[in-house]
C-alpha positions, 0 to 999 in steps of 0.5 A: 456208067464209069467215071469216064462216061460221067466226066463225058455227060458233065462236060456235054451239059446232059441234063438227065445226068445232073439230074441223076448226080442230084439224086445218087448220094454215092456220087459225092466222093467222085464229085470231089474227086472231079474238082480235085482232078481239075485242079490238079490238071489245071495246075500243070497245064496253065500255071506249070506247077510241079511242086507237090506241096504247090498242088496240094495246096491248089487241090485243097483250095479248090475243095474249100471253095467248092464247100463255100460256093455249094453253102451259098448257091443252097442258101440263095437257091433254097431261102431267098429265091426258091421256086415253089417246087424248090427242095434241096440240101448242100449234098445234092448241090456239092454233087451237081457242082463238083461234076459242073468243074469237068469241062475244065479238063479240056485245058489239056488241049490248050497246047494244040495248035490252032485250036489252043487259043480257044480253049480257055474261052470254051472252058470258062463258058462251059463251066459258067453252063455247067454251073447253070444246069447243075444249080436248075436241076439240083434245086429243081427249078424249071427256069435256066434264068432263076438258076443264073439268078441264084449264081449271080446272087450267091455270088454277090453274097459271097463277095459281102461275106468274105469282105466281112471276114477280111475286114473283121481278121484284118481289125484283130491282127492290126490290134494284136500287131499293135499290143505293147508288150508289158515292160515290167512284170506284173507280179514280184518276179 
């Protein structure tokens, strides 16, 4: 199956496709490539970014968020809200969640008259649905509701962790900014 066919199946929420992606370790690079491709397309179309450095920063930021999101989903899905059959790892989630970014490619249709207005909401809904399918398949859930719950709980846990990280770093940045440089040498100079 070609990469374009995989993108099509990811966008159309093909459950069997997401199940096969979960098991195929060779697709991790293509999942990351999907995250990067969506970041580039959205950078051009949505933000109008043409500067190579800004695009590279957008791609790097998307890949970092993808990794962090997969980690939090894996933690919540396997440790906090697992089903008895749940057996997964971060790699499986990286692959399925990477392809769940694929509906973001539809923003290229944003400039078509009459339908362009509906593209942004459609992309958001499709990405949320794809993420739910990806989580359900990667964590071997029988329930879509549990997959949605895992996503919500992981999002809350991630927000708490991010807030604590920001507070922690802000505290130390504040301490460093308010430090007084010594005015006299400590040793006779």
